[in-house]
C-alpha angles and dihedrals in degrees: 000000000000119000122234121219136193117206124210132185109243093248093050091047093055091045090053091049090050092051094048092047091049093051093048092047092050092049092052095051113100113248111253118228113232110272111257120222119240091221123043136192123253089258092054092043091053090049091051091048095042094234133124103197124095087201092059090049091052090047091055090052094045091051089048094240090128133021126241136179128205129203112176108316094335118100121189128185130221110250089201093055091047092052091046090050091051092048093049091047093051116127111222 
């Protein structure tokens, strides 16, 4: 049985090794979850809470169940406080 050979120029060989190493390294890296913002808009807050009403959202802030911050006319809501509220409200 006759052997078969593939010949590479030295430069091409090292480039191939770099590409293979890079692909293997990238496949082994754990996938990062998208970074979550600390403060969310009212739309995002309502989605997290599963509500549709702006009034209910304002009520949760007024009763200090969740935290909000206002700068000018813009109000943002603490993702952490929303998640804590949901966890505390969980029915076992």
